[in-house]
C-alpha positions in Angstrom: 40.3 88.8 153.0 42.9 86.1 153.1 42.5 82.7 151.5 42.5 81.1 154.9 39.7 83.4 156.1 37.7 82.7 152.9 38.2 79.0 153.4 37.0 79.3 157.0 33.9 81.2 155.9 33.2 78.6 153.2 33.6 75.8 155.6 31.1 77.4 158.0 28.6 77.7 155.2 29.1 74.1 154.3 28.6 73.1 158.0 25.4 75.1 158.1 24.1 73.6 154.9 24.9 70.1 156.2 23.0 70.9 159.4 19.9 72.0 157.6 19.9 69.0 155.2 20.4 66.7 158.2 17.4 68.2 159.9 15.2 67.8 156.8 16.4 64.2 156.3 15.9 63.3 160.0 12.4 64.8 160.0 11.5 62.9 156.9 12.9 59.6 158.3 11.1 60.0 161.6 7.8 60.7 159.9 8.4 57.6 157.7 9.1 55.5 160.7 6.0 56.7 162.6 3.7 56.2 159.6 5.2 52.8 159.0 4.7 51.6 162.5 1.1 52.9 162.7 0.3 51.4 159.3 1.9 48.1 160.2 0.0 47.8 163.5 -3.4 48.6 161.8 -2.6 46.3 158.8 -1.6 43.4 161.1 -4.9 43.7 163.1 -6.9 43.9 159.9 -5.2 41.0 158.3 -5.6 38.8 161.4 -9.3 39.7 161.8 -9.9 39.1 158.0 -8.1 35.8 158.1 -10.0 34.6 161.2 -13.3 35.7 159.8 -12.7 33.9 156.5 -11.5 30.7 158.1 -14.5 30.7 160.5 -16.9 31.1 157.6 -15.2 28.5 155.4 -14.2 26.0 158.0 -17.1 23.5 157.7 -17.1 23.7 153.9 -15.0 22.2 151.1 -13.6 25.7 150.5 -11.4 25.5 153.6 -8.1 24.8 151.8 -8.7 27.2 148.9 -9.5 29.9 151.5 -6.3 29.2 153.4 -4.3 29.2 150.1 -5.9 32.5 149.0 -5.1 34.1 152.4 -1.5 33.0 152.0 -1.3 34.4 148.5 -2.8 37.7 149.5 -0.4 38.1 152.5 2.5 37.1 150.3 1.5 39.8 147.7 1.3 42.3 150.5 4.8 41.4 151.6 6.1 41.9 148.0 4.4 45.3 147.7 5.7 46.4 151.0 9.3 45.4 150.1 9.1 47.2 146.8 7.9 50.4 148.6 10.7 50.0 151.1 13.2 49.8 148.2 11.8 52.9 146.6 12.1 54.9 149.8 15.7 53.5 150.3 16.6 54.7 146.8 15.2 58.2 147.6 17.4 58.3 150.6 20.5 58.1 148.4 19.5 61.6 147.1 19.9 63.0 150.6 22.6 65.7 151.1 22.7 66.3 147.3 23.2 70.1 147.8 26.1 69.6 150.3 27.8 67.1 148.0 27.4 69.4 145.0 28.9 72.4 146.9 31.8 70.3 148.3 32.5 69.0 144.8 32.5 72.6 143.4 34.7 73.8 146.1 37.2 71.0 145.6 37.3 71.7 141.9 37.9 75.4 142.6 40.7 74.6 145.1 42.3 72.2 142.6 42.2 74.9 139.9 43.8 77.4 142.3 46.7 75.1 143.1 
């Protein structure tokens, strides 16, 4: 087999590996989006209901302002936790296509050593 033929076969293998990794990454991202949207909708409804209930119960008492401040603090903490989780997932995304990058690096090194 000639070098051109071997290079063509190797390129085909890389394309296939890239296709498989893309499908895996795409599926994972779609599942993350669906879970995030469902979770967000449920959390938003729960937070609105909880906040409304708390304010209704505390409205005619001197605890009205502390109740509002507590709700704001809890919602702020929720935003911080959600942002951290988003950053963790974003960092994991950087590991995508690791096998393809490793194979391409190895092939480039082999080609450079042959030249």
